DRENLO-664669 format. One record per residue (C-alpha): residue in three letters; chain; x, y, z. Coordinates in steps of 0.02 Angstrom, whole numbers, plus 50000, padded with zeros to 5 digits. Example, Ala and Ser with C-alpha at 12.3 -4.5 7.8 and 13.67 -1.06 7.14 Angstrom:
BEGIN
 type mol     u     v     w
  Ala   A 50615 49775 50390
  Ser   A 50684 49947 50357
This chain:
BEGIN
 type mol     u     v     w
  Unk   A 47854 50518 48500
  Unk   A 47941 50659 48409
  Unk   A 48094 50666 48298
  Unk   A 48213 50813 48282
  Unk   A 48264 50823 48098
  Unk   A 48431 50911 48078
  Unk   A 48480 50971 47904
  Unk   A 48610 51095 47841
  Unk   A 48564 51196 47687
  Unk   A 48665 51297 47562
  Unk   A 48549 51356 47422
  Unk   A 48480 51212 47313
  Unk   A 48303 51281 47324
  Unk   A 48221 51151 47211
  Unk   A 48290 51000 47302
  Unk   A 48265 51079 47474
  Unk   A 48080 51103 47434
  Unk   A 48067 50921 47382
  Unk   A 48146 50870 47547
  Unk   A 48037 50984 47653
  Unk   A 47880 50927 47564
  Unk   A 47927 50745 47593
  Unk   A 47926 50777 47781
  Unk   A 47740 50816 47771
  Unk   A 47638 50671 47832
  Unk   A 47784 50584 47915
  Unk   A 47781 50546 48101
  Unk   A 47782 50704 48208
  Unk   A 47945 50796 48187
  Unk   A 48030 50960 48228
  Unk   A 48138 51029 48089
  Unk   A 48305 51110 48131
  Unk   A 48381 51197 47979
  Unk   A 48556 51267 47973
  Unk   A 48566 51398 47835
  Unk   A 48750 51396 47786
  Unk   A 48757 51566 47702
  Unk   A 48624 51543 47568
  Unk   A 48570 51681 47449
  Unk   A 48429 51799 47493
  Unk   A 48297 51705 47393
  Unk   A 48336 51547 47488
  Unk   A 48339 51640 47653
  Unk   A 48165 51710 47624
  Unk   A 48100 51535 47589
  Unk   A 48181 51464 47746
  Unk   A 48116 51604 47857
  Unk   A 47938 51562 47808
  Unk   A 47952 51379 47860
  Unk   A 47888 51310 48024
  Unk   A 48063 51266 48083
  Unk   A 48200 51309 48204
  Unk   A 48318 51409 48093
  Unk   A 48503 51439 48125
  Unk   A 48574 51568 48005
  Unk   A 48759 51582 47962
  Unk   A 48821 51731 47864
  Unk   A 48942 51620 47769
  Unk   A 48958 51436 47729
  Unk   A 49041 51355 47880
  Unk   A 49041 51183 47798
  Unk   A 48930 51032 47821
  Unk   A 49005 50967 47982
  Unk   A 49008 51130 48078
  Unk   A 48832 51167 48020
  Unk   A 48769 50996 48074
  Unk   A 48848 51018 48244
  Unk   A 48760 51184 48266
  Unk   A 48595 51096 48234
  Unk   A 48635 50944 48339
  Unk   A 48672 51060 48485
  Unk   A 48490 51116 48478
  Unk   A 48413 50942 48485
  Unk   A 48276 50921 48616
  Unk   A 48172 50769 48568
  Unk   A 48185 50583 48602
  Unk   A 48245 50539 48427
  Unk   A 48363 50625 48304
  Unk   A 48373 50614 48114
  Unk   A 48532 50666 48024
  Unk   A 48472 50724 47853
  Unk   A 48533 50804 47692
  Unk   A 48427 50926 47595
  Unk   A 48448 50823 47436
  Unk   A 48350 50671 47496
  Unk   A 48168 50627 47469
  Unk   A 48080 50533 47609
  Unk   A 47941 50419 47544
  Unk   A 47778 50411 47641
  Unk   A 47789 50333 47815
  Unk   A 47975 50297 47802
  Unk   A 48020 50383 47966
  Unk   A 47888 50285 48061
  Unk   A 47952 50123 47983
  Unk   A 48132 50166 48028
  Unk   A 48078 50211 48203
  Unk   A 48008 50036 48229
  Unk   A 48183 49965 48205
  Unk   A 48249 50066 48351
  Unk   A 48170 49933 48461
  Unk   A 48316 49825 48405
  Unk   A 48454 49949 48363
  Unk   A 48523 50113 48428
  Unk   A 48551 50186 48254
  Unk   A 48452 50143 48097
  Unk   A 48485 50180 47913
  Unk   A 48372 50149 47762
  Unk   A 48420 50075 47596
  Unk   A 48463 50206 47467
  Unk   A 48490 50215 47280
  Unk   A 48655 50187 47195
  Unk   A 48733 50354 47151
  Unk   A 48896 50434 47099
  Unk   A 48924 50299 46967
  Unk   A 48938 50167 47101
  Unk   A 48985 49998 47033
  Unk   A 48994 49910 47201
  Unk   A 48850 49789 47185
  Unk   A 48899 49707 47350
  Unk   A 48863 49862 47455
  Unk   A 48715 49810 47566
  Unk   A 48661 49991 47590
  Unk   A 48623 50017 47405
  Unk   A 48482 49957 47293
  Unk   A 48455 49979 47107
  Unk   A 48329 50117 47076
  Unk   A 48312 50213 46913
  Unk   A 48228 50380 46943
  Unk   A 48196 50398 46756
  Unk   A 48087 50243 46746
  Unk   A 48028 50211 46925
  Unk   A 47918 50304 47048
  Unk   A 47993 50334 47221
  Unk   A 47831 50307 47316
  Unk   A 47785 50148 47224
  Unk   A 47961 50078 47242
  Unk   A 47960 50116 47429
  Unk   A 47789 50036 47455
  Unk   A 47836 49878 47360
  Unk   A 48001 49864 47454
  Unk   A 47909 49880 47620
  Unk   A 47787 49742 47576
  Unk   A 47928 49630 47517
  Unk   A 48043 49657 47668
  Unk   A 47921 49708 47805
  Unk   A 48008 49715 47976
  Unk   A 48170 49642 47907
  Unk   A 48339 49716 47954
  Unk   A 48521 49670 47970
  Unk   A 48665 49734 48077
  Unk   A 48794 49844 47991
  Unk   A 48957 49926 48044
  Unk   A 48928 50094 47962
  Unk   A 48792 50193 47873
  Unk   A 48769 50345 47763
  Unk   A 48738 50507 47856
  Unk   A 48616 50581 47730
  Unk   A 48475 50492 47822
  Unk   A 48519 50418 47990
  Unk   A 48395 50396 48133
  Unk   A 48449 50368 48312
  Unk   A 48397 50378 48492
  Unk   A 48440 50543 48577
  Unk   A 48546 50443 48700
  Unk   A 48663 50397 48558
  Unk   A 48701 50579 48520
  Unk   A 48723 50617 48704
  Unk   A 48849 50476 48725
  Unk   A 48942 50479 48559
  Unk   A 48950 50668 48547
  Unk   A 48950 50785 48399
  Unk   A 49028 50756 48228
  Unk   A 49217 50771 48212
  Unk   A 49251 50936 48125
  Unk   A 49415 50869 48056
  Unk   A 49300 50807 47917
  Unk   A 49250 50981 47859
  Unk   A 49165 50927 47697
  Unk   A 49056 50799 47787
  Unk   A 49127 50646 47702
  Unk   A 49173 50508 47825
  Unk   A 49086 50598 47969
  Unk   A 48958 50457 47962
  Unk   A 49092 50321 47964
  Unk   A 49179 50406 48110
  Unk   A 49017 50430 48207
  Unk   A 48967 50249 48182
  Unk   A 49140 50189 48232
  Unk   A 49129 50285 48395
  Unk   A 48954 50218 48427
  Unk   A 49012 50038 48404
  Unk   A 49156 50069 48523
  Unk   A 49021 50110 48652
  Unk   A 48936 49943 48617
  Unk   A 48794 50020 48518
  Unk   A 48706 49928 48377
  Unk   A 48680 49996 48201
  Unk   A 48546 49921 48090
  Unk   A 48499 49928 47907
  Unk   A 48310 49935 47886
  Unk   A 48282 49823 47736
  Unk   A 48101 49881 47722
  Unk   A 48145 50066 47708
  Unk   A 48205 50165 47558
  Unk   A 48259 50347 47543
  Unk   A 48305 50429 47378
  Unk   A 48467 50529 47375
  Unk   A 48520 50646 47234
  Unk   A 48699 50637 47303
  Unk   A 48838 50769 47306
  Unk   A 48718 50905 47250
  Unk   A 48788 51052 47349
  Unk   A 48973 51019 47316
  Unk   A 48943 51000 47130
  Unk   A 48846 51164 47127
  Unk   A 48994 51247 47213
  Unk   A 49114 51179 47083
  Unk   A 49200 51064 47207
  Unk   A 49257 50891 47153
  Unk   A 49173 50763 47267
  Unk   A 49304 50631 47222
  Unk   A 49444 50741 47288
  Unk   A 49348 50781 47448
  Unk   A 49310 50598 47478
  Unk   A 49492 50551 47458
  Unk   A 49549 50689 47576
  Unk   A 49423 50636 47707
  Unk   A 49471 50453 47686
  Unk   A 49651 50495 47731
  Unk   A 49593 50589 47887
  Unk   A 49484 50442 47937
  Unk   A 49622 50314 47913
  Unk   A 49747 50420 48010
  Unk   A 49622 50436 48152
  Unk   A 49592 50248 48157
  Unk   A 49776 50204 48171
């Protein structure tokens, strides 16, 4: 079994290297990178990777970039990924096991962006200053091994699905140019097609969160609010 890992990139060399390195040792995967107009240093790094590389001369935005990569998917399973996540050892294989029950699977992730919503089932408390990602992931797996729960939506920074889901649901809606709410919209369309989305309670992925937009000087709060209005208008 192979996974196509689709990830758009705009600079952020340090975090991209962490992400790429975290793919090493995971279940067999084919990396599809969309370079959204990165600088020359980043381009040289990306060209030397063992990956399918799509190069844009300018930043076309997260959603357009993702759709370019998703259009090149060939394998049985697809992972939506961001370049500011770290995948602990074996997490893709553990997530894959949950696709026996669900069509789409998401891992738990750390609270970020000053989140105070302690009721959000997708988030767990993890302090990167005092805790080790690998140890936290291993302990979580032992505690919650094979446990999951159905959910209505999931975060797109790490989202694993059967290829059939992508074929049936289609690409991301480019009305959400920044990428915010593309995951909510994709999951909503999947549920309309009677697909099941699961939260893998034994899987954890670390997310730095909003890295690229902040580096570009863009306010994530404003982009989230703009995307929320688009999403609500679409759902009416």
